[in-house]
N, C-alpha and C positions, 0 to 999 in steps of 0.2 A: 820177382824182385824184392818185394816188401817184407818178404818171408825172410828172405834169405838178410837183410839188413839188419829185419828184427833181430835171425840167432843170431851171426855175428857179434849186435851188441849186446846180449844178455850173453854171451858164449865164448866170448876170445878170451882164449887161453891167457896163466898166467895170471889171473884175477884183473883185467885189463876192461873188464867189459862192465855192463849195471850187476852182473850178479857178484863181482865186491863189496855193492853194499847190501845186502842178504843179510850180513852176520846184523847188521845195526837195528834191525828187524826184532831181535833176541830182545831188546832192551825192553821190548813193552811187555811182554807175557813177568818178564822178570820182576819189572813194579809193580803191575799190577796184582801177582800172587801173592809177594813178598806185601803190599798193602790190605788186599783179602786176606790174609791169615793174623795177620798182627790186630785188624780190625775185629774180629770174631767176637760176636756177645757185645760189644759196644753200644750198640741200640736196636731199635726193633723195624730196622727197615728191611727192604722184603731181601731177605736169603740171611743175613746177617748173624741171628742167632741159631740158625745152623750150620752153623763154623765154630765148633768148640773141640777142647782139647779132650775133656771127658765132662759127662754129666752126671748126676750123684741123686739117688734118690733113697727116701728113709728105708730102710728095711719092713720097722713096723709097720707104719702107714700102706706100704705098699701091698701087705697082705690081708686088710683088712676090706670089706665088700667097699663102703662107702668109697670111691671117685673123685670127690669131692677131696677129702682129706691128703689123696696121694700126690704130691705137689715134688717137685724138680729141679735141680740146679745146673745151670752147666756152666762150663767157666772157660774162657779162650783167655788171652795172654796178657790183656788189659781191660779185660770183662765183664761181666756174670748176670746171665738170665735166671729168670724165675718164673715157672712156668704151671700154670694151674688150671684147676678147670672153673674154676671161679671166676679168678679174672685176665685168663689167657695169659700171654708170654707180657712179662716187662723186662727188660736191659740196661744200663749202666755201667758207669766205668767205675774203677773199685779203691784207684787211688785213693790216699789218706782219708774211705771212710770207713764207720766201727762198723760191728757182725748189726747194733740196732737198727744204724742211721739204713743199712745195705737189707735188711729185713722188712723193715716199715717201705721202704722202695722198691722191692721187688716181689711181696707178699702184705701189700699192704693193708688187705680185711681180712687177713688169718691174723695179723699183728693184731690187731685190735680186734678182733674176738677174743672169746672168754674161754675160747679152746685150749689149755695148758699144754697140752699133749701136743698139739696142731706148734706152738708157738715153740715148744721147745724143740724139737723135732729140728723145723723151720731154722731155725739157732743153730745147731750141731750142722745140719748140713752147710750152713753159710758158714762156718768155722771152718769145718776139713775141706771146703773148700778153694777158703783164704789161705788157709794150710798150704794146698798146695799149690797154692798160685807162686806163693811166694819162697817154694824151699824145694820145691821139684819141678815144676813145670817151669824153669827161670828164660825169659824171652831171649834167647842168643839172635832168634830171627830177627829184633830192631836192628843188634849190632850188625848182622851181614847187611842190610840194607839200607843203612848208613854206611858202609865198606864200598857196597857196588855204586851210590852217588858218588861219593868220593873217588873211586877207582874210573866212573866216568868220565869227571871233571881231570885226573890228571891222560886220562886219554888224549881231551883235546891237544893240552900243552903239550904230549908227549908227539902228535902226531902236526902242530905247528912247529916246534924242536925239528924235525925230520922234514919238513917240509924246507927247511931254512940251511938245510945243513946236509941236502939230499946229496949233495956232490963229495961229503964229507962224511959218508956213512962210517965209518971207522975211525975217526976223530973225534970223540965224543968229550964231552967238556965234562966238569964237574956239573953242569947244570945239568945236560943232560941224561948223564947216570941216573939221579934223583928223580928224573922224573921216569926214564924208564923203569926203576924199580919199583918207585912209587905207584905207578899204573901196573905191574903184574902183579907187584904185591898186596893192591887194596883186592884189586879183581877176584884171583885166585884163593885170597884169605878167606873172601864175603863168601865166595862158593864152598871153599869148607866148611865152614859157619854154617853154614846153610844147611848143608851135609847132616854138618854135628848137630845140628836145631831137628828136622826130619827126622833121624833114625833113634836120638835119645828118645823125643815126643814117641813116636811106635811104640817102641821095648817099654818105657815106662807107662802110659797109657793102658796095653796087651795087660803089665804085669798084675795093675792095679784090678782088672776087670777081672783076670783070672782069679787071682785069693781073695776077692768080696765073692765071687758063684762058686768057690769052692769052702771057703770060709764059714765053715758050724756059729751061729749066730752072730753073720755080719750084721752090724749096725745099718749101715751104709751100702747102697747097691751101685757100682763105680762102670759107664760103661763108656767106652771111646767112641771118640768122632774122628769118622773116616775123611770126612772132607778137607781141614785142615791140614791133614795128611800129606793127601794129595798133591793142593797146594801147593805144600813144602817141596815135595820131592820133582813136581812142574819147576818152581822159582829152579831149584836147586840143577835139572837136567838143564836148562835157559842159559841159567848164568855161569857153569863149568865151560860150558860149550862157546858163548862168546866171549870169558878168557882163554881159550884155546885161541880163536881166530885172531886176538889182537896182533901177534908179531906180523900175520894174513893184512891187515887191514894198518898196520906203519906200517906198509914196506914204504922202503923212501922213492921218491920222488924227484926229477928234476923240469924245470921248466923247458922248453925249447925254443925254437926262433919264433914259433908260429903263436907264441904264447899257449900254450896246451902241456901239460904237464907227462912228461914219459918217465918209464923205468930204466933202471940199468943197461938195457937191452935195449931199447930205444922203439920201445910197442906206446903208445900214447893213454895214458890208463883215468 
């Protein structure tokens, strides 16, 4: 008997059971994976340095037999990491910072040494990394995250408006139309921007990796980061799915005499 009651509660038709609230769980992975993708390489917190768009290595230093000279630079949307045998992994944000400042932060021992070759190669790597960040890997994903949050706020007002006007679903005023369009527009545009960011990152990073591998006398070796791409595609999948079920979530309801909300057909919701 208890099993039947639980099944009825979760699986009532027409979205009247608790199953109607499952799409709200999509919000969590969307926000989490957006945040992880955007914070890649901004700090040395566990896992964060491994979330990068591309990594850069000096071809000249990589060909030497001295592993101490084989340094690597990883770039995220707002951060950058320096990896070397001597001091491990160091990361930081790049906004408003010069090449010299980043060199001393990410490779403090190398920049303080007398090894001119190493210092010049590090400078070239960081300069290239900054150029890629500002000119190629522009963070469309940040705009997508902001739009998703705006869409959630609009959805709240959208549901409140529908609750107040449940008996007059087709008699929408100006405010109702604005909230409805704002909700759909923000959520679907957020999903579209996430898709564009994921696709552009995958194609651009892949092209750079192939080009650096097949190019003769390439001074920089580039490798794509897969983790950030996976995070972006997951965020797109959940974001688009959530936007698609908004009409279901905003289904009009009206209050019965018992104080419960019912839909147009009299089902308790």
